[in-house]
Backbone of each chain as ProteinMPNN parsed JSONL, in Angstrom:
{"seq_chain_A": "MKVQILGTGCPKCKMLEANAREALTEIGLDAELVKVDNIDDIMDMGVMVTPALAIDGDVKSAGKLLTKDQIITILKEVK", "coords_chain_A": {"N_chain_A": [[52.519, -166.955, -79.299], [55.424, -168.413, -77.323], [56.675, -168.483, -74.326], [59.205, -169.898, -72.758], [60.253, -171.655, -70.167], [63.826, -172.48, -68.869], [64.8, -174.826, -66.661], [65.458, -177.279, -64.306], [64.444, -177.557, -62.038], [64.802, -175.784, -60.045], [65.546, -173.197, -57.141], [65.742, -170.898, -58.604], [65.02, -171.305, -61.053], [62.005, -172.017, -60.496], [61.242, -168.884, -59.339], [62.402, -167.196, -61.599], [60.475, -168.448, -63.209], [57.719, -167.595, -62.041], [58.477, -164.483, -62.138], [58.272, -164.365, -65.016], [55.429, -165.252, -65.437], [54.107, -163.042, -63.92], [55.084, -160.908, -65.451], [54.166, -161.517, -67.983], [51.496, -161.129, -67.392], [51.106, -158.515, -66.704], [51.824, -157.01, -68.596], [49.553, -157.704, -70.061], [49.819, -159.773, -72.619], [49.322, -162.228, -74.55], [50.631, -164.971, -74.228], [51.657, -168.53, -74.376], [53.055, -169.835, -71.489], [55.744, -172.198, -71.009], [57.56, -174.806, -69.269], [60.542, -176.17, -69.529], [62.046, -179.114, -68.649], [63.047, -181.006, -68.676], [66.305, -182.596, -69.152], [67.614, -183.501, -71.215], [66.204, -182.095, -73.124], [66.615, -179.248, -72.531], [69.651, -179.928, -72.713], [69.215, -179.829, -75.648], [68.545, -177.272, -76.509], [70.833, -176.099, -76.422], [71.609, -174.982, -74.093], [73.741, -174.569, -71.335], [73.552, -173.484, -68.809], [71.432, -173.295, -66.082], [69.035, -170.81, -64.911], [67.042, -171.008, -67.422], [65.767, -168.258, -70.147], [63.608, -168.722, -72.554], [62.082, -167.716, -76.235], [59.827, -168.36, -78.075], [61.783, -170.561, -78.751], [64.048, -169.33, -79.222], [66.641, -168.797, -77.209], [66.822, -166.225, -74.832], [68.082, -165.417, -72.627], [70.601, -167.139, -69.978], [71.171, -168.704, -67.175], [70.641, -166.739, -65.367], [68.911, -164.83, -63.24], [66.191, -163.633, -63.531], [64.528, -160.074, -63.564], [60.913, -159.359, -63.114], [60.514, -156.955, -64.662], [62.92, -156.908, -66.693], [62.188, -159.361, -67.916], [60.052, -157.813, -69.01], [61.1, -156.028, -70.583], [62.316, -157.703, -72.807], [60.256, -159.109, -73.597], [58.613, -156.92, -75.01], [60.721, -156.513, -76.644], [60.065, -158.631, -78.478], [58.01, -158.759, -79.448]], "CA_chain_A": [[53.981, -166.33, -78.92], [55.517, -169.264, -76.168], [57.686, -168.262, -73.403], [60.042, -171.385, -72.457], [61.353, -171.62, -68.965], [64.408, -173.776, -68.984], [65.678, -175.204, -65.499], [65.529, -178.495, -63.587], [63.249, -177.681, -60.996], [65.607, -175.353, -58.522], [64.756, -172.451, -56.58], [65.811, -169.814, -59.369], [64.281, -171.889, -62.306], [60.688, -171.351, -60.11], [61.286, -167.53, -59.476], [62.027, -166.987, -62.736], [58.678, -168.791, -63.97], [57.109, -166.636, -61.236], [58.392, -163.344, -62.553], [57.703, -164.221, -66.219], [53.937, -165.134, -65.147], [53.903, -161.657, -63.626], [55.84, -159.921, -66.72], [52.966, -161.531, -68.746], [50.24, -160.424, -67.123], [51.377, -156.935, -66.17], [51.627, -155.904, -69.756], [48.868, -158.297, -71.004], [50.313, -160.7, -73.725], [48.386, -163.599, -74.552], [51.201, -165.868, -74.425], [52.006, -169.954, -73.643], [54.184, -170.414, -70.468], [55.782, -173.781, -70.758], [58.133, -175.079, -68.284], [61.429, -177.116, -70.027], [62.576, -179.594, -67.207], [63.761, -182.295, -69.2], [67.782, -182.025, -69.226], [67.831, -183.439, -72.566], [65.864, -181.045, -73.704], [67.245, -178.133, -72.529], [70.574, -179.505, -73.618], [69.103, -179.691, -76.774], [68.652, -176.274, -77.057], [72.087, -175.209, -76.151], [71.608, -173.864, -72.965], [74.303, -174.891, -70.329], [73.698, -172.899, -67.521], [70.378, -172.847, -66.034], [67.877, -171.37, -65.189], [67.055, -170.128, -69.099], [64.531, -168.183, -70.736], [63.371, -168.446, -74.381], [60.952, -167.003, -76.687], [59.586, -169.325, -79.609], [62.626, -171.695, -78.786], [65.617, -168.141, -79.159], [67.277, -168.425, -76.33], [67.173, -165.074, -74.756], [69.063, -165.269, -71.154], [70.768, -168.338, -69.496], [72.148, -168.528, -65.818], [70.332, -165.539, -64.804], [67.248, -164.44, -62.658], [65.894, -162.262, -64.597], [63.626, -159.349, -62.427], [60.07, -159.048, -64.097], [60.966, -155.559, -65.503], [63.909, -157.371, -67.538], [61.621, -160.14, -68.806], [58.932, -157.285, -69.888], [61.627, -155.871, -71.876], [63.067, -158.921, -73.535], [58.737, -159.4, -74.517], [58.464, -156.083, -75.946], [61.368, -156.396, -77.967], [60.332, -159.601, -79.683], [56.355, -158.536, -80.134]], "C_chain_A": [[54.325, -167.625, -77.518], [56.83, -168.689, -75.652], [58.119, -169.414, -72.566], [60.661, -170.939, -71.17], [62.304, -172.678, -68.877], [65.385, -174.251, -67.319], [64.896, -176.722, -64.93], [64.525, -178.623, -62.515], [63.781, -176.566, -59.529], [65.141, -173.965, -58.369], [64.592, -171.421, -57.727], [64.897, -170.062, -60.64], [62.434, -171.003, -61.459], [60.433, -169.839, -60.207], [61.168, -167.069, -60.699], [60.768, -167.255, -63.507], [57.934, -167.992, -62.845], [56.797, -165.278, -62.064], [57.886, -163.458, -64.266], [56.617, -163.991, -66.214], [53.712, -163.53, -64.967], [53.851, -160.477, -64.874], [54.531, -159.875, -67.567], [51.816, -160.814, -68.188], [49.954, -159.278, -67.207], [51.22, -156.072, -67.988], [50.49, -156.938, -70.56], [48.771, -159.001, -72.332], [49.927, -162.101, -73.217], [49.659, -164.662, -75.362], [51.279, -167.037, -73.798], [53.196, -169.592, -72.78], [54.369, -171.807, -70.455], [57.079, -174.015, -70.306], [59.115, -176.39, -69.397], [62.075, -177.815, -68.967], [63.154, -180.416, -67.224], [65.166, -182.096, -69.288], [68.028, -182.734, -70.795], [67.382, -182.796, -73.478], [66.308, -179.588, -73.685], [68.681, -177.788, -72.625], [70.67, -179.375, -75.106], [68.952, -178.342, -77.526], [69.634, -175.444, -76.642], [72.45, -174.836, -74.561], [73.025, -175.35, -71.682], [74.302, -174.797, -68.992], [72.42, -172.588, -67.321], [70.32, -171.663, -64.736], [67.59, -170.147, -66.615], [65.878, -169.408, -69.482], [64.675, -167.924, -72.176], [62.177, -167.929, -74.938], [60.526, -167.984, -78.02], [61.03, -170.207, -79.857], [63.898, -170.841, -79.231], [65.515, -168.263, -78.042], [67.723, -167.094, -75.729], [68.401, -164.762, -73.063], [69.301, -166.972, -70.933], [71.781, -168.144, -68.198], [71.807, -167.396, -65.219], [69.037, -165.806, -64.24], [66.884, -163.651, -62.974], [64.533, -161.804, -63.732], [61.972, -159.396, -63.771], [60.113, -157.94, -65.259], [62.022, -156.278, -66.685], [62.968, -158.35, -68.35], [60.455, -159.024, -69.59], [59.743, -156.731, -70.878], [62.19, -156.441, -72.958], [61.452, -158.382, -74.537], [58.663, -158.069, -75.465], [59.492, -156.097, -77.125], [61.09, -157.509, -79.005], [58.966, -159.371, -79.782], [56.423, -157.659, -80.781]], "O_chain_A": [[53.41, -167.732, -76.701], [57.83, -168.463, -76.334], [57.361, -169.847, -71.698], [61.458, -170.004, -71.097], [61.847, -173.819, -68.805], [66.545, -173.899, -67.105], [63.761, -177.035, -65.289], [63.915, -179.646, -62.204], [63.307, -176.564, -58.393], [64.434, -173.465, -59.244], [63.45, -171.009, -57.93], [64.183, -169.198, -61.15], [61.917, -169.923, -61.744], [59.575, -169.428, -60.988], [60.111, -166.567, -61.079], [60.175, -166.476, -64.254], [56.975, -167.715, -63.565], [55.718, -164.894, -62.517], [57.124, -162.59, -64.691], [56.217, -162.936, -66.707], [53.17, -162.869, -65.853], [53.039, -159.594, -65.15], [53.899, -158.862, -67.868], [51.33, -159.847, -68.775], [48.889, -158.835, -67.636], [50.714, -155.011, -68.354], [50.603, -156.932, -71.786], [47.797, -158.86, -73.07], [50.067, -162.769, -72.192], [49.694, -165.023, -76.539], [51.022, -166.964, -72.597], [54.215, -169.106, -73.272], [53.517, -172.596, -70.045], [57.927, -173.403, -70.955], [58.526, -177.327, -69.935], [62.759, -177.089, -68.247], [63.809, -180.855, -66.278], [65.282, -180.928, -69.658], [68.876, -182.142, -71.462], [67.908, -182.767, -74.59], [66.347, -178.87, -74.684], [69.203, -176.674, -72.65], [71.65, -179.003, -75.752], [69.133, -178.185, -78.734], [69.456, -174.237, -76.483], [73.535, -174.466, -74.112], [72.959, -176.564, -71.49], [74.781, -175.569, -68.162], [71.933, -171.745, -68.074], [71.167, -171.548, -63.85], [67.845, -168.947, -66.719], [64.83, -169.952, -69.134], [65.476, -167.234, -72.807], [61.235, -167.684, -74.184], [61.356, -168.096, -78.922], [61.37, -170.508, -81.002], [64.855, -171.509, -79.624], [64.447, -167.944, -77.521], [68.866, -166.719, -75.99], [69.266, -163.921, -72.818], [68.604, -167.863, -71.418], [72.878, -167.585, -68.213], [72.653, -166.921, -64.462], [68.244, -166.687, -64.571], [67.395, -162.598, -62.592], [63.687, -162.586, -63.297], [62.071, -159.451, -64.997], [59.812, -158.074, -66.445], [61.63, -155.984, -67.814], [62.965, -158.134, -69.562], [60.004, -159.36, -70.685], [59.341, -156.816, -72.039], [62.531, -155.806, -73.955], [61.367, -157.704, -75.56], [58.659, -158.246, -76.683], [59.226, -155.784, -78.286], [61.613, -157.513, -80.119], [58.61, -160.208, -80.612], [55.429, -157.264, -81.391]]}, "seq_chain_B": "MAGCSCAGSQIKLVYACSGAANTGLLSDQVARKLRDQGFGSMTCLAAVGADLSGFIQSGKSADKNIVIDGCPVGCGKKIFEKNNIPFEHFITTNYGVEKGKTEITQEVISRVTSEISVKI", "coords_chain_B": {"N_chain_B": [[77.0, -181.882, -69.834], [74.201, -179.989, -68.456], [74.414, -177.046, -66.278], [73.728, -175.524, -63.149], [73.186, -172.415, -62.03], [72.022, -171.962, -59.059], [73.598, -173.646, -58.125], [75.877, -172.293, -56.851], [78.496, -173.397, -57.51], [81.476, -172.94, -59.401], [80.614, -172.042, -63.049], [82.278, -173.541, -65.599], [83.181, -173.393, -69.012], [83.859, -175.284, -71.759], [85.369, -175.115, -74.849], [86.395, -176.555, -77.987], [88.689, -176.136, -81.118], [88.304, -177.998, -83.022], [89.348, -178.649, -85.366], [90.726, -179.825, -88.683], [93.335, -180.463, -88.811], [96.364, -182.578, -87.507], [96.419, -180.758, -85.055], [94.234, -179.792, -84.404], [92.531, -181.942, -83.743], [94.003, -182.965, -81.444], [93.455, -180.134, -80.2], [90.318, -181.189, -79.773], [90.919, -183.591, -78.273], [92.336, -182.834, -75.978], [90.342, -181.052, -74.536], [88.561, -183.098, -74.3], [89.763, -184.187, -72.245], [90.302, -182.664, -70.47], [87.298, -181.876, -69.494], [86.637, -184.768, -68.803], [88.459, -184.821, -66.359], [87.252, -183.013, -64.845], [87.325, -180.089, -65.105], [85.572, -178.768, -66.402], [82.739, -178.315, -68.252], [82.321, -179.476, -71.262], [81.728, -178.224, -74.375], [79.947, -177.124, -77.811], [81.733, -175.719, -79.967], [81.215, -175.184, -82.449], [78.709, -174.737, -82.861], [78.535, -171.899, -81.011], [79.496, -170.484, -83.301], [77.559, -170.542, -85.088], [76.129, -168.996, -84.198], [73.934, -169.611, -82.576], [71.736, -169.618, -80.061], [70.797, -170.322, -77.458], [73.607, -171.446, -76.953], [75.262, -169.206, -77.518], [74.172, -167.325, -75.092], [74.676, -169.184, -73.283], [77.447, -168.959, -72.958], [78.067, -166.412, -72.171], [77.051, -166.054, -69.785], [78.628, -167.604, -68.253], [81.241, -168.54, -65.608], [83.562, -169.155, -66.815], [85.29, -169.275, -69.875], [86.765, -171.4, -71.429], [88.705, -171.718, -74.599], [90.086, -173.909, -76.722], [92.094, -173.658, -79.379], [93.706, -175.15, -81.884], [95.756, -174.291, -84.162], [97.724, -171.082, -84.363], [95.541, -169.682, -86.245], [93.695, -169.597, -84.892], [90.417, -169.627, -85.244], [88.672, -170.334, -82.792], [89.112, -168.284, -80.596], [88.241, -166.24, -82.394], [85.824, -166.51, -82.814], [84.637, -166.091, -80.449], [85.384, -163.452, -79.712], [84.296, -162.398, -82.055], [81.622, -162.623, -80.73], [81.929, -160.98, -78.539], [82.301, -162.39, -76.206], [83.714, -163.372, -73.04], [86.714, -165.013, -72.414], [89.237, -167.67, -71.947], [92.357, -168.193, -73.648], [93.984, -170.928, -75.241], [96.662, -172.234, -77.287], [97.087, -175.006, -79.024], [99.614, -175.334, -80.145], [101.542, -173.833, -78.856], [102.63, -175.446, -77.235], [104.647, -176.993, -77.981], [103.632, -178.546, -79.792], [103.823, -179.353, -83.555], [101.996, -177.961, -86.165], [100.567, -179.999, -88.51], [102.99, -182.003, -88.355], [103.421, -183.378, -85.68], [102.988, -185.965, -84.45], [99.462, -186.835, -82.847], [99.765, -188.952, -80.075], [98.8, -190.488, -77.227], [100.268, -189.799, -75.298], [101.277, -187.244, -75.79], [98.445, -185.803, -75.894], [98.325, -186.143, -73.311], [100.025, -185.002, -71.675], [99.616, -181.866, -72.687], [97.44, -181.589, -71.992], [98.053, -181.277, -69.076], [99.209, -179.318, -68.807], [98.112, -177.35, -69.609], [95.844, -177.353, -68.041], [97.093, -176.361, -65.765], [97.041, -174.024, -65.661], [94.134, -172.76, -65.622]], "CA_chain_B": [[75.46, -181.148, -68.344], [74.04, -178.619, -68.026], [74.593, -176.433, -64.454], [72.616, -175.052, -62.764], [73.469, -170.888, -61.074], [71.561, -171.885, -57.98], [74.424, -174.664, -57.041], [77.034, -171.723, -56.226], [79.578, -173.881, -57.859], [81.738, -171.921, -61.018], [80.605, -172.751, -64.305], [83.483, -173.169, -66.879], [82.952, -174.38, -70.05], [85.541, -175.865, -72.815], [85.334, -175.191, -76.246], [87.774, -176.957, -78.906], [88.529, -176.175, -82.342], [88.593, -179.74, -83.622], [89.928, -178.383, -86.787], [90.704, -181.167, -89.779], [94.592, -180.738, -88.659], [96.472, -183.018, -86.116], [96.677, -179.879, -83.974], [92.886, -179.393, -84.45], [92.447, -183.45, -83.267], [94.816, -182.468, -80.403], [92.495, -179.656, -79.225], [89.59, -181.812, -79.248], [91.089, -184.696, -77.024], [92.866, -181.93, -74.704], [88.979, -180.499, -74.26], [87.697, -184.045, -73.478], [90.285, -184.793, -71.164], [89.758, -181.982, -69.233], [86.035, -182.38, -69.051], [86.762, -186.22, -67.756], [89.079, -184.739, -65.269], [86.315, -182.172, -63.691], [87.864, -178.904, -65.064], [84.771, -178.033, -66.946], [81.559, -179.233, -69.303], [82.332, -179.166, -72.629], [80.234, -177.745, -75.281], [80.263, -176.966, -78.678], [82.343, -174.322, -80.611], [80.649, -174.687, -83.876], [77.648, -174.074, -82.453], [78.717, -170.248, -80.604], [80.138, -169.93, -84.359], [76.567, -170.84, -86.033], [75.14, -168.239, -83.51], [72.837, -171.009, -81.715], [71.257, -168.562, -79.079], [71.452, -171.119, -76.166], [74.842, -171.771, -76.847], [75.934, -168.157, -76.867], [73.728, -167.233, -73.686], [75.587, -169.75, -72.014], [79.127, -168.698, -73.098], [77.813, -165.332, -72.052], [76.858, -166.181, -68.171], [79.417, -168.92, -67.674], [82.166, -167.979, -65.054], [84.949, -169.112, -67.369], [84.923, -170.16, -71.225], [88.111, -172.035, -72.192], [88.974, -172.004, -75.718], [91.325, -174.193, -77.015], [92.678, -173.788, -80.508], [94.466, -175.888, -82.531], [96.911, -173.197, -84.231], [97.383, -169.8, -84.443], [94.463, -169.441, -87.424], [92.294, -169.284, -84.015], [89.303, -169.648, -85.18], [87.946, -170.044, -81.589], [89.444, -166.745, -80.634], [88.051, -165.039, -83.323], [84.323, -166.884, -82.832], [84.565, -165.42, -79.52], [85.733, -162.043, -80.271], [83.038, -161.464, -82.933], [80.385, -162.344, -80.042], [81.834, -160.34, -77.441], [82.261, -163.274, -74.844], [85.031, -163.357, -72.308], [87.289, -166.349, -72.582], [90.833, -167.707, -71.799], [92.789, -168.782, -75.06], [95.058, -171.665, -75.756], [96.573, -172.864, -78.242], [98.464, -176.194, -78.786], [101.297, -175.188, -80.892], [102.573, -173.204, -78.016], [102.955, -176.735, -76.23], [105.497, -177.745, -78.807], [103.301, -179.346, -80.938], [104.066, -178.53, -84.853], [101.107, -178.33, -87.204], [100.931, -181.007, -89.926], [103.812, -182.458, -88.234], [103.096, -184.21, -84.509], [101.758, -187.636, -84.521], [98.571, -186.867, -81.965], [99.891, -189.911, -79.009], [98.266, -190.609, -75.389], [101.786, -189.03, -74.653], [100.986, -185.852, -76.255], [97.391, -185.473, -74.983], [98.307, -186.226, -71.722], [101.438, -184.035, -71.18], [99.258, -180.668, -73.11], [96.203, -181.299, -70.761], [98.756, -181.315, -67.779], [100.241, -178.363, -68.842], [96.887, -176.319, -69.803], [95.285, -177.551, -66.597], [97.442, -175.844, -64.408], [96.645, -172.451, -66.057], [92.876, -172.777, -65.9]], "C_chain_B": [[75.908, -179.836, -68.697], [74.143, -178.265, -66.43], [73.896, -175.747, -64.186], [73.168, -173.658, -61.527], [73.181, -171.161, -59.701], [73.208, -172.605, -56.778], [75.642, -173.817, -56.177], [78.404, -171.92, -56.666], [80.297, -172.754, -59.672], [81.368, -172.461, -62.066], [81.608, -172.257, -65.522], [83.181, -174.309, -67.811], [83.786, -174.668, -70.992], [85.1, -175.996, -73.676], [86.698, -175.794, -77.074], [87.834, -176.666, -80.61], [87.878, -177.347, -83.189], [88.573, -179.769, -84.823], [90.54, -179.915, -87.568], [92.21, -181.419, -89.28], [95.123, -181.795, -87.433], [96.37, -182.02, -85.28], [94.826, -179.553, -83.663], [92.288, -180.964, -83.308], [93.218, -183.443, -82.165], [93.745, -181.589, -79.425], [91.052, -180.295, -78.865], [89.79, -183.039, -77.876], [91.407, -184.189, -75.854], [91.364, -181.576, -73.919], [88.328, -181.567, -73.166], [88.323, -184.568, -72.507], [90.098, -183.881, -69.91], [88.554, -181.834, -68.913], [85.934, -183.774, -68.073], [87.447, -185.704, -66.646], [88.235, -183.434, -64.162], [86.745, -180.61, -64.209], [86.488, -177.88, -65.916], [83.567, -178.671, -67.629], [82.493, -178.568, -70.931], [81.385, -179.278, -73.574], [80.495, -177.142, -76.384], [80.558, -175.761, -79.438], [81.622, -173.883, -81.644], [79.032, -174.07, -83.639], [77.408, -172.513, -81.875], [79.045, -169.734, -82.661], [78.602, -170.117, -85.235], [75.224, -169.795, -85.104], [73.456, -168.884, -83.278], [72.527, -169.606, -80.435], [71.62, -169.405, -77.405], [72.83, -171.259, -75.978], [75.704, -170.599, -76.396], [75.438, -167.323, -75.958], [74.235, -167.833, -72.596], [76.789, -169.451, -71.779], [78.695, -167.545, -72.232], [77.963, -165.278, -70.213], [77.635, -167.597, -67.891], [80.469, -167.797, -67.009], [83.563, -168.35, -66.109], [84.558, -169.968, -68.493], [86.363, -170.227, -71.209], [88.139, -172.314, -73.63], [90.188, -172.453, -76.074], [91.728, -174.18, -78.483], [93.255, -174.652, -80.81], [96.189, -175.416, -83.077], [96.456, -172.174, -84.305], [96.467, -169.301, -85.182], [93.604, -168.849, -86.25], [91.222, -168.758, -84.174], [88.23, -169.273, -84.207], [87.719, -168.758, -80.928], [88.651, -165.943, -81.578], [86.328, -165.152, -82.792], [83.658, -165.912, -81.327], [84.597, -164.227, -79.123], [84.376, -161.53, -81.251], [81.742, -161.56, -81.661], [80.526, -161.446, -78.597], [81.863, -160.845, -76.138], [83.674, -163.586, -74.646], [85.362, -164.769, -72.473], [88.93, -166.127, -72.067], [91.096, -168.78, -73.459], [93.725, -169.631, -74.511], [95.146, -171.904, -77.006], [97.677, -174.03, -78.349], [99.605, -176.25, -79.311], [102.28, -174.416, -79.801], [103.099, -174.079, -77.103], [103.69, -177.395, -77.446], [105.2, -179.046, -79.584], [103.383, -178.813, -82.714], [102.583, -179.293, -85.861], [101.247, -179.447, -87.885], [102.058, -181.927, -89.742], [103.515, -183.849, -87.085], [102.45, -185.479, -84.676], [101.235, -186.819, -82.79], [98.883, -188.344, -81.504], [99.245, -189.474, -78.15], [99.328, -189.622, -74.77], [101.636, -187.927, -74.357], [99.816, -184.774, -75.446], [97.313, -184.994, -73.97], [99.321, -185.007, -71.303], [100.638, -182.164, -71.866], [97.962, -180.355, -72.164], [96.672, -180.914, -69.587], [98.943, -180.161, -68.033], [98.852, -176.648, -68.935], [95.9, -176.269, -68.421], [95.669, -176.935, -65.767], [97.019, -174.564, -64.446], [95.4, -172.057, -66.276], [92.454, -172.831, -64.445]], "O_chain_B": [[76.862, -179.11, -68.978], [73.976, -179.088, -65.53], [73.253, -175.182, -65.071], [73.475, -173.924, -60.365], [74.002, -170.67, -58.926], [73.653, -172.372, -55.654], [76.244, -174.279, -55.207], [79.328, -171.135, -56.452], [79.707, -172.175, -60.583], [81.805, -173.606, -62.182], [81.725, -171.19, -66.124], [83.006, -175.516, -67.641], [84.774, -173.943, -70.876], [84.299, -176.926, -73.771], [87.85, -175.484, -76.771], [86.883, -177.069, -81.28], [86.91, -177.247, -83.942], [87.981, -180.626, -85.48], [90.727, -180.944, -86.919], [92.502, -182.615, -89.28], [94.407, -181.89, -86.436], [96.098, -182.584, -84.22], [94.429, -179.075, -82.601], [91.709, -180.808, -82.232], [92.913, -184.53, -81.675], [93.281, -181.97, -78.35], [90.567, -180.003, -77.772], [89.073, -183.257, -76.9], [91.038, -184.691, -74.792], [91.283, -181.841, -72.72], [87.865, -181.41, -72.036], [87.738, -185.383, -71.794], [89.838, -184.2, -68.749], [88.503, -181.571, -67.712], [85.373, -183.872, -66.982], [86.975, -186.216, -65.631], [88.587, -183.091, -63.033], [86.313, -179.795, -63.394], [86.457, -176.652, -65.997], [83.542, -179.883, -67.41], [83.022, -177.525, -71.314], [80.477, -180.103, -73.671], [81.448, -176.379, -76.22], [79.728, -174.859, -79.553], [81.345, -172.711, -81.896], [78.454, -173.144, -84.208], [76.37, -171.906, -82.141], [78.723, -168.621, -83.075], [78.741, -169.62, -86.352], [74.0, -169.798, -85.233], [72.33, -168.626, -83.703], [73.391, -168.768, -80.179], [72.441, -169.104, -76.539], [73.267, -171.196, -74.829], [76.518, -170.605, -75.472], [76.171, -166.348, -75.796], [74.319, -167.435, -71.434], [77.31, -169.575, -70.671], [79.14, -167.819, -71.118], [78.779, -164.624, -69.563], [77.095, -168.542, -67.316], [80.654, -166.659, -67.441], [84.557, -167.633, -65.999], [83.849, -170.972, -68.43], [87.085, -169.251, -71.005], [87.487, -173.315, -73.927], [91.226, -171.811, -75.912], [91.539, -175.355, -78.799], [93.539, -175.319, -79.815], [97.288, -175.838, -82.715], [95.251, -171.927, -84.336], [96.347, -168.114, -84.877], [92.907, -167.849, -86.422], [90.84, -167.736, -83.603], [87.31, -168.467, -84.345], [86.638, -168.213, -80.706], [88.511, -164.761, -81.263], [85.674, -164.166, -82.453], [82.6, -165.292, -81.223], [83.876, -163.862, -78.195], [83.69, -160.516, -81.12], [80.932, -160.633, -81.627], [79.626, -161.24, -77.782], [81.594, -160.198, -75.126], [84.543, -163.908, -75.457], [84.502, -165.633, -72.645], [89.6, -165.113, -71.871], [90.416, -169.613, -74.057], [94.309, -169.324, -73.472], [94.217, -171.877, -77.814], [98.821, -173.999, -77.893], [100.501, -177.049, -79.039], [103.509, -174.398, -79.875], [103.904, -173.711, -76.247], [103.189, -178.44, -77.86], [105.864, -180.032, -79.904], [102.873, -177.717, -82.945], [102.267, -180.452, -86.134], [102.373, -179.93, -87.767], [102.313, -182.681, -90.681], [103.411, -185.019, -87.454], [101.311, -185.7, -85.085], [101.981, -186.407, -81.903], [98.435, -189.195, -82.271], [98.982, -188.275, -78.058], [99.116, -188.816, -73.864], [101.728, -187.42, -73.239], [99.937, -183.72, -74.821], [96.712, -184.01, -73.539], [98.993, -184.167, -70.465], [101.248, -181.199, -71.406], [97.579, -179.267, -71.732], [95.928, -180.225, -68.889], [98.767, -179.623, -66.94], [98.845, -175.499, -68.495], [95.366, -175.268, -67.943], [94.911, -176.715, -64.822], [96.651, -173.97, -63.432], [95.243, -171.096, -67.028], [91.259, -172.864, -64.149]]}, "name": "protein", "num_of_chains": 2, "seq": "MKVQILGTGCPKCKMLEANAREALTEIGLDAELVKVDNIDDIMDMGVMVTPALAIDGDVKSAGKLLTKDQIITILKEVKMAGCSCAGSQIKLVYACSGAANTGLLSDQVARKLRDQGFGSMTCLAAVGADLSGFIQSGKSADKNIVIDGCPVGCGKKIFEKNNIPFEHFITTNYGVEKGKTEITQEVISRVTSEISVKI"}
């Protein structure tokens, strides 16, 4: 599984990445955490509002700073 | 262009049906003009209709989605309703334009853009 954090480096993007890392650690999921910070790549995924979180290319959230628990919920739905 | 929610400014997204009729052309041109005038970022209605996740999630989190349909068939309206995404709706035929008849000139584009812009 690949968890993608989309954002150009703003504070919320960094916090979302940290929350995602914590979420992965907490549930012990062996997933790759990838930052997508190139605006063209972000736009190619149809994301118009950052930060965004995608799993294996499927955008699950945009424009929201998800908490660790919210990310865990999403990960469990996908797993 | 994608916007960051950190910036604090409102995220407004503009969509046009861009249909085959003259009114579809007008919806497209008005959307582009609104974008150029800074009323929001234009993005793809077809992508929302195609259930592309990035576009749907962006629409759900935008502060305002402005949907411009060319005619009362309302394809854009139906796409947004189907996806339960809130939106403001405009139809070009409500602005003195007849489907299949009115020539879409720069004057018409400017006038309809101006009339819609005061409502968003």
